[in-house]
VMD Tcl script that draws the C-alpha trace (Angstrom):
set ca {
  {-5.05 25.20 24.59}
  {-8.39 27.55 23.88}
  {-10.04 29.72 25.77}
  {-13.63 28.73 26.21}
  {-17.13 30.76 25.88}
  {-16.89 30.92 29.62}
  {-13.59 32.86 29.76}
  {-11.64 29.92 31.24}
  {-8.82 28.33 29.62}
  {-8.80 24.69 28.44}
  {-5.43 22.65 28.08}
  {-4.93 18.75 26.74}
  {-1.99 17.20 28.54}
  {0.39 14.60 27.48}
  {-1.14 12.16 30.02}
  {-4.59 12.24 27.98}
  {-6.48 14.44 30.03}
  {-8.61 17.32 29.26}
  {-8.14 20.25 31.86}
  {-9.80 23.84 32.90}
  {-7.89 26.81 34.22}
  {-10.51 28.81 35.85}
  {-8.35 31.85 36.76}
  {-4.27 32.87 36.37}
  {-2.33 30.95 38.93}
  {-5.15 28.35 39.60}
  {-4.52 25.01 39.55}
  {-6.21 22.94 36.93}
  {-9.56 20.46 37.19}
  {-9.33 17.47 35.23}
  {-12.90 17.35 33.09}
  {-11.95 14.20 30.85}
  {-9.49 11.79 31.51}
  {-8.16 8.66 28.98}
  {-7.99 10.39 25.92}
  {-5.44 8.72 23.38}
  {-2.89 11.20 22.40}
  {-5.09 14.49 22.60}
  {-3.30 17.26 20.14}
  {-5.65 19.80 19.44}
  {-8.96 21.63 20.45}
  {-11.48 24.32 19.47}
  {-14.39 26.28 20.43}
  {-17.48 26.80 18.32}
  {-19.88 28.37 20.46}
  {-20.52 26.12 23.69}
  {-19.01 22.81 21.74}
  {-15.47 22.15 22.06}
  {-13.98 19.80 19.60}
  {-10.48 17.79 20.52}
  {-8.50 16.23 18.00}
  {-7.44 12.88 19.79}
  {-5.48 9.82 18.13}
  {-7.59 9.17 14.49}
  {-10.76 11.07 15.37}
  {-12.41 14.13 16.36}
  {-14.64 14.22 19.35}
  {-17.14 16.50 20.14}
  {-18.41 18.03 23.83}
  {-21.02 20.53 25.38}
  {-20.10 23.02 27.81}
  {-23.35 23.42 30.30}
  {-23.22 24.71 33.49}
  {-19.62 24.24 33.90}
  {-19.77 20.85 33.16}
  {-18.95 19.08 29.82}
  {-21.10 16.40 28.28}
  {-20.87 14.17 25.20}
  {-17.56 13.01 24.21}
  {-18.68 11.16 20.89}
  {-16.69 11.13 17.70}
  {-17.55 13.57 15.21}
  {-15.07 12.23 12.65}
  {-13.06 8.88 12.93}
  {-10.62 6.67 10.43}
  {-8.09 9.06 10.22}
  {-4.70 7.39 9.08}
  {-2.29 7.44 11.56}
  {0.73 5.90 12.45}
  {4.09 7.60 12.73}
  {2.14 11.09 12.98}
  {-1.68 11.60 13.73}
  {-4.34 14.50 13.33}
  {-3.30 17.71 15.24}
  {-4.45 21.16 15.46}
  {-8.42 22.58 14.57}
  {-8.85 25.30 13.63}
  {-12.65 26.89 13.01}
  {-12.89 28.97 9.85}
  {-14.82 32.40 9.37}
  {-17.24 30.32 6.85}
  {-17.97 27.69 9.46}
  {-15.88 25.41 8.17}
  {-12.85 23.66 10.08}
  {-9.25 23.14 8.90}
  {-7.22 19.97 10.26}
  {-3.47 18.99 10.24}
  {-3.02 15.40 9.61}
  {0.73 14.26 9.40}
  {2.36 11.48 7.34}
  {2.24 7.97 8.46}
  {5.90 7.40 7.99}
  {9.34 9.69 7.51}
  {9.54 9.50 3.73}
  {7.04 7.42 1.77}
  {4.22 7.53 -0.69}
  {1.28 7.41 1.17}
  {-1.74 4.85 -0.17}
  {-4.47 7.41 1.52}
  {-4.64 10.77 0.18}
  {-5.56 12.30 3.38}
  {-2.49 11.68 5.48}
  {-0.04 14.23 5.13}
  {-2.20 17.07 4.38}
  {-4.44 19.95 5.94}
  {-8.22 18.52 5.58}
  {-11.15 20.91 5.54}
  {-14.51 19.46 6.92}
  {-17.56 21.37 6.61}
  {-19.15 22.79 9.48}
  {-21.23 19.45 10.23}
  {-18.18 17.87 10.31}
  {-18.65 16.12 6.84}
  {-15.49 15.55 5.22}
  {-14.73 18.43 2.03}
  {-11.54 16.87 0.87}
  {-7.59 18.08 0.99}
  {-6.64 21.56 1.05}
  {-2.73 21.13 1.02}
  {-1.15 18.05 0.36}
  {2.52 17.19 0.47}
  {2.75 18.41 4.21}
  {5.13 15.62 6.36}
  {3.72 17.18 9.39}
  {1.31 20.04 9.76}
  {0.91 20.82 12.85}
  {0.05 24.42 14.01}
  {-2.79 26.56 11.92}
  {-3.74 29.92 12.61}
  {-5.95 32.84 11.05}
  {-4.17 36.01 10.14}
  {-6.08 38.54 11.14}
  {-5.37 41.18 8.59}
  {-6.23 38.94 6.09}
  {-8.38 36.14 7.15}
  {-5.86 33.67 5.80}
  {-5.06 30.62 7.76}
  {-0.98 29.82 7.97}
  {0.16 26.48 8.68}
  {3.30 25.10 10.42}
  {5.02 22.24 8.55}
  {7.45 19.57 10.20}
  {10.16 18.38 7.49}
  {11.53 14.83 7.04}
  {14.21 13.25 9.66}
  {16.66 11.72 7.18}
  {18.73 14.71 5.50}
  {20.70 15.34 8.10}
  {21.46 19.29 8.34}
  {18.20 19.83 6.34}
  {15.58 20.59 5.75}
  {13.83 23.60 7.08}
  {10.73 23.58 9.33}
  {8.62 25.80 7.29}
  {5.31 28.33 7.59}
  {3.00 28.12 4.46}
  {0.10 30.00 3.85}
  {-2.86 27.86 3.23}
  {-4.54 27.43 -0.37}
  {-6.66 25.26 -1.70}
  {-4.91 22.55 -3.82}
  {-1.44 23.47 -2.63}
  {1.26 21.16 -2.67}
  {3.80 21.64 0.07}
  {6.23 19.11 -1.78}
  {6.29 16.16 0.29}
  {8.36 13.79 -0.19}
  {9.70 14.70 -3.28}
  {11.18 18.30 -2.25}
  {12.14 20.18 0.70}
  {12.97 23.83 1.34}
  {16.70 24.70 2.88}
  {17.29 26.26 5.61}
  {18.43 29.18 5.76}
  {17.21 30.93 2.59}
  {13.94 28.87 1.74}
  {15.21 27.76 -1.79}
  {13.61 24.29 -2.78}
  {15.43 21.52 -3.76}
  {14.44 18.08 -5.30}
  {11.71 17.50 -7.53}
  {9.92 20.42 -6.89}
  {7.72 21.18 -9.67}
  {4.33 22.74 -8.51}
  {5.58 23.33 -4.90}
  {4.89 26.14 -3.11}
  {7.41 28.20 -1.63}
  {7.68 28.29 2.43}
  {6.83 31.81 3.61}
  {8.95 31.63 6.30}
  {11.88 28.58 7.64}
  {12.49 27.51 11.02}
  {15.89 25.95 11.84}
  {15.97 22.43 10.52}
  {14.24 19.60 12.97}
  {13.34 22.15 15.62}
  {9.68 21.00 15.32}
  {8.10 24.13 14.64}
  {4.86 23.53 15.84}
  {2.42 25.85 17.89}
  {1.40 29.50 16.15}
  {-0.66 32.24 17.16}
  {-0.88 35.71 15.62}
  {-1.09 38.90 18.07}
  {-3.05 41.81 17.86}
  {-0.33 44.22 19.16}
  {-2.48 45.34 22.37}
  {0.35 43.93 24.69}
  {3.10 44.21 22.71}
  {2.84 47.59 20.72}
  {1.69 48.30 17.46}
  {5.12 46.85 15.50}
  {4.03 43.03 16.94}
  {0.64 43.55 15.56}
  {-0.19 40.74 12.72}
  {3.33 39.26 13.94}
  {2.77 35.02 13.89}
  {4.50 33.55 16.95}
  {6.10 30.18 16.28}
  {7.05 27.36 19.32}
  {9.93 25.60 18.63}
  {9.16 22.39 20.56}
  {13.11 21.37 19.91}
  {14.49 17.53 18.60}
  {13.64 14.58 19.87}
  {17.37 13.76 20.52}
  {17.72 16.66 23.09}
  {20.23 19.93 22.68}
  {19.91 23.00 22.44}
  {17.79 23.06 19.07}
  {14.56 24.72 19.12}
  {12.96 25.04 22.76}
  {11.92 28.78 22.07}
  {9.30 30.86 20.63}
  {9.92 32.88 17.43}
  {8.79 35.84 15.84}
  {7.67 36.06 11.92}
  {7.27 39.23 10.66}
  {5.18 39.16 7.38}
  {5.71 41.39 4.48}
  {4.45 41.45 1.21}
  {1.04 40.69 -0.80}
  {-0.56 37.62 -0.41}
  {0.83 35.01 -2.52}
  {4.62 36.48 -2.59}
  {4.87 37.49 0.97}
  {7.82 36.60 3.09}
  {8.81 35.87 6.70}
  {11.30 37.66 8.67}
  {12.23 35.03 11.92}
  {13.62 36.39 15.09}
  {14.08 34.84 18.56}
  {11.21 36.29 20.50}
  {11.19 34.68 24.07}
  {13.53 31.54 25.54}
  {14.40 29.26 28.57}
  {11.48 26.57 27.72}
  {12.19 22.77 28.34}
  {9.74 22.26 25.09}
  {7.21 24.71 24.41}
  {4.32 23.24 22.10}
  {1.14 25.02 22.68}
  {0.71 29.14 21.90}
  {-2.52 31.10 22.32}
  {-3.26 34.67 22.63}
  {-4.48 35.91 25.62}
  {-7.50 38.03 26.31}
  {-4.97 40.62 27.83}
  {-3.12 40.52 24.59}
  {-0.06 38.67 26.31}
  {0.67 35.13 24.89}
  {0.31 31.93 26.86}
  {2.97 29.12 26.13}
  {2.23 25.69 27.17}
  {5.60 24.20 27.89}
  {5.34 20.14 27.44}
  {8.49 19.61 29.36}
  {7.95 21.30 32.39}
  {3.73 21.01 32.49}
  {3.40 24.80 32.92}
  {1.52 27.53 31.45}
  {3.53 30.17 31.07}
  {2.37 34.30 30.15}
  {4.87 36.76 28.19}
  {3.98 40.20 28.99}
  {6.04 43.23 27.47}
  {9.00 44.20 29.41}
  {9.67 47.77 28.90}
}
mol new
graphics top color blue
foreach p $ca { graphics top sphere $p radius 0.5 }
foreach p [lrange $ca 0 end-1] q [lrange $ca 1 end] { graphics top cylinder $p $q radius 0.2 }
display resetview
């Protein structure tokens, strides 16, 4: 989900459509259909970039309509996972998360299981974070202008590993598949030389995905600069995940720590999350097809 320059909400769906919601409570209007697994979108002025399986497509907004749809990036390696979130950076570049082709393997393409950087013209600028099995959500922390990424851990370690939140640093190694963070203390296990420790950890296999920072307008100053992360839940069902977690960051960059607490529950499979213009949080529930806004309750 992302708000466009026209103030309207744009949403990608599991059915492969790009839809627009003109105002709260309004029904969605389909603008583009037939997209192959669209898992991210981002605006730069009147240009909209959509992350679909194996490529990035570009559209242009004019008089309420979208034109274009050609690929500005193509040929990304995909299999078990694919390219997800797009994050525009202050310098005009873009970060894109690209998941692994497997659960555990040695990737032949260095772009797999990595956070990638693209220049403002979408030419490839290289790997920023490697060893990240499925880097899904990306967001800028307002107080520092630095990017943070949510990463889903591998499936075959039983009650481990934790999903994690990591600060994005050029040349960083998140450790997959040789090293993983444990729940609940974030300690690293495996062959972990040179691996960056997590900023925060989430329940194993909870699928920590969407991330947004809040400015405190709606919830109060104590919530300003907090990160909010959606946990989609497990593929096997059950109660794990299915909530929005609050992450309170403390400490200097490079040594910061994130304290994780429940913020909102009652979802089926929450996925996308963004801050609304009024300061509330919008959560896209994959399981129900609803977009829900969270306001302060007292």
